ChimeraX commands (.cxc) that place a marker at each C-alpha (Angstrom):
marker #1 position 68.27,122.05,69.34 radius 0.5
marker #1 position 68.15,125.52,70.85 radius 0.5
marker #1 position 65.92,128.14,69.24 radius 0.5
marker #1 position 68.88,130.51,69.44 radius 0.5
marker #1 position 70.90,128.29,67.07 radius 0.5
marker #1 position 68.13,127.71,64.52 radius 0.5
marker #1 position 68.59,129.33,61.14 radius 0.5
marker #1 position 65.52,129.87,59.01 radius 0.5
marker #1 position 65.66,129.42,55.25 radius 0.5
marker #1 position 62.77,131.87,54.89 radius 0.5
marker #1 position 61.12,134.37,57.25 radius 0.5
marker #1 position 57.43,135.28,57.23 radius 0.5
marker #1 position 56.52,138.42,59.21 radius 0.5
marker #1 position 52.85,138.44,60.23 radius 0.5
marker #1 position 53.16,141.05,63.00 radius 0.5
marker #1 position 50.04,143.16,63.37 radius 0.5
marker #1 position 47.83,140.63,61.57 radius 0.5
marker #1 position 45.06,138.87,63.43 radius 0.5
marker #1 position 43.45,135.47,63.01 radius 0.5
marker #1 position 43.10,133.91,60.48 radius 0.5
marker #1 position 45.67,135.85,58.41 radius 0.5
marker #1 position 48.88,134.58,60.11 radius 0.5
marker #1 position 47.76,130.98,59.60 radius 0.5
marker #1 position 46.68,131.54,55.99 radius 0.5
marker #1 position 49.96,133.25,55.13 radius 0.5
marker #1 position 51.92,130.47,56.86 radius 0.5
marker #1 position 50.14,127.78,54.82 radius 0.5
marker #1 position 50.71,129.69,51.58 radius 0.5
marker #1 position 54.40,130.31,52.31 radius 0.5
marker #1 position 55.03,126.67,53.30 radius 0.5
marker #1 position 53.86,125.73,49.81 radius 0.5
marker #1 position 56.71,127.80,48.35 radius 0.5
marker #1 position 59.63,126.22,50.20 radius 0.5
marker #1 position 61.36,122.89,49.68 radius 0.5
marker #1 position 60.99,119.88,51.94 radius 0.5
marker #1 position 63.45,119.98,54.84 radius 0.5
marker #1 position 63.73,123.77,54.82 radius 0.5
marker #1 position 62.82,125.86,57.87 radius 0.5
marker #1 position 60.31,128.71,57.85 radius 0.5
marker #1 position 60.39,131.23,60.69 radius 0.5
marker #1 position 56.99,132.80,61.32 radius 0.5
marker #1 position 57.03,136.01,63.35 radius 0.5
marker #1 position 53.73,137.27,64.71 radius 0.5
marker #1 position 51.87,139.10,67.43 radius 0.5
marker #1 position 48.49,137.30,67.34 radius 0.5
marker #1 position 48.09,135.41,70.66 radius 0.5
marker #1 position 45.98,132.79,68.86 radius 0.5
marker #1 position 49.07,131.71,66.95 radius 0.5
marker #1 position 50.46,130.09,70.12 radius 0.5
marker #1 position 47.84,127.36,69.69 radius 0.5
marker #1 position 47.05,127.58,65.97 radius 0.5
marker #1 position 50.53,127.09,64.52 radius 0.5
marker #1 position 51.64,124.08,66.62 radius 0.5
marker #1 position 48.23,122.45,66.03 radius 0.5
marker #1 position 48.46,123.05,62.29 radius 0.5
marker #1 position 52.00,121.60,62.20 radius 0.5
marker #1 position 50.74,118.40,63.84 radius 0.5
marker #1 position 47.79,118.10,61.43 radius 0.5
marker #1 position 49.80,118.92,58.31 radius 0.5
marker #1 position 52.81,116.75,59.10 radius 0.5
marker #1 position 55.32,119.60,59.36 radius 0.5
marker #1 position 57.64,119.75,62.37 radius 0.5
marker #1 position 57.65,122.64,64.81 radius 0.5
marker #1 position 61.36,122.57,65.63 radius 0.5
marker #1 position 61.25,125.52,68.02 radius 0.5
marker #1 position 59.37,128.55,69.24 radius 0.5
marker #1 position 59.96,131.51,71.50 radius 0.5
marker #1 position 58.19,134.62,72.73 radius 0.5
marker #1 position 59.85,137.98,73.30 radius 0.5
marker #1 position 57.84,141.00,74.46 radius 0.5
marker #1 position 54.60,139.74,72.92 radius 0.5
marker #1 position 56.24,138.75,69.63 radius 0.5
marker #1 position 56.12,135.05,68.78 radius 0.5
marker #1 position 58.69,133.20,66.68 radius 0.5
marker #1 position 57.85,129.76,65.29 radius 0.5
marker #1 position 60.39,127.63,63.42 radius 0.5
marker #1 position 58.65,125.12,61.15 radius 0.5
marker #1 position 60.49,122.42,59.21 radius 0.5
marker #1 position 58.65,121.44,56.04 radius 0.5
marker #1 position 57.96,117.71,55.76 radius 0.5
marker link #1:1,2 radius 0.2
marker link #1:2,3 radius 0.2
marker link #1:3,4 radius 0.2
marker link #1:4,5 radius 0.2
marker link #1:5,6 radius 0.2
marker link #1:6,7 radius 0.2
marker link #1:7,8 radius 0.2
marker link #1:8,9 radius 0.2
marker link #1:9,10 radius 0.2
marker link #1:10,11 radius 0.2
marker link #1:11,12 radius 0.2
marker link #1:12,13 radius 0.2
marker link #1:13,14 radius 0.2
marker link #1:14,15 radius 0.2
marker link #1:15,16 radius 0.2
marker link #1:16,17 radius 0.2
marker link #1:17,18 radius 0.2
marker link #1:18,19 radius 0.2
marker link #1:19,20 radius 0.2
marker link #1:20,21 radius 0.2
marker link #1:21,22 radius 0.2
marker link #1:22,23 radius 0.2
marker link #1:23,24 radius 0.2
marker link #1:24,25 radius 0.2
marker link #1:25,26 radius 0.2
marker link #1:26,27 radius 0.2
marker link #1:27,28 radius 0.2
marker link #1:28,29 radius 0.2
marker link #1:29,30 radius 0.2
marker link #1:30,31 radius 0.2
marker link #1:31,32 radius 0.2
marker link #1:32,33 radius 0.2
marker link #1:33,34 radius 0.2
marker link #1:34,35 radius 0.2
marker link #1:35,36 radius 0.2
marker link #1:36,37 radius 0.2
marker link #1:37,38 radius 0.2
marker link #1:38,39 radius 0.2
marker link #1:39,40 radius 0.2
marker link #1:40,41 radius 0.2
marker link #1:41,42 radius 0.2
marker link #1:42,43 radius 0.2
marker link #1:43,44 radius 0.2
marker link #1:44,45 radius 0.2
marker link #1:45,46 radius 0.2
marker link #1:46,47 radius 0.2
marker link #1:47,48 radius 0.2
marker link #1:48,49 radius 0.2
marker link #1:49,50 radius 0.2
marker link #1:50,51 radius 0.2
marker link #1:51,52 radius 0.2
marker link #1:52,53 radius 0.2
marker link #1:53,54 radius 0.2
marker link #1:54,55 radius 0.2
marker link #1:55,56 radius 0.2
marker link #1:56,57 radius 0.2
marker link #1:57,58 radius 0.2
marker link #1:58,59 radius 0.2
marker link #1:59,60 radius 0.2
marker link #1:60,61 radius 0.2
marker link #1:61,62 radius 0.2
marker link #1:62,63 radius 0.2
marker link #1:63,64 radius 0.2
marker link #1:64,65 radius 0.2
marker link #1:65,66 radius 0.2
marker link #1:66,67 radius 0.2
marker link #1:67,68 radius 0.2
marker link #1:68,69 radius 0.2
marker link #1:69,70 radius 0.2
marker link #1:70,71 radius 0.2
marker link #1:71,72 radius 0.2
marker link #1:72,73 radius 0.2
marker link #1:73,74 radius 0.2
marker link #1:74,75 radius 0.2
marker link #1:75,76 radius 0.2
marker link #1:76,77 radius 0.2
marker link #1:77,78 radius 0.2
marker link #1:78,79 radius 0.2
marker link #1:79,80 radius 0.2
view
């Protein structure tokens, strides 16, 4: 599935926040959405490139896509 065709059910904007805030906000927001829904996390913290995929693996959620545009990261996470 192409990132361009993904539609998020909820968007979390963490631009300008640095570690650990993007990860903490992602965890909190994932707790608010239903299983099977997709959360798009938008951020500028370079650490997120490793942190979010790693957290998805550990927590059982699926990273269905990600992209980077001009230093802005977009992660699409499907809740398990």
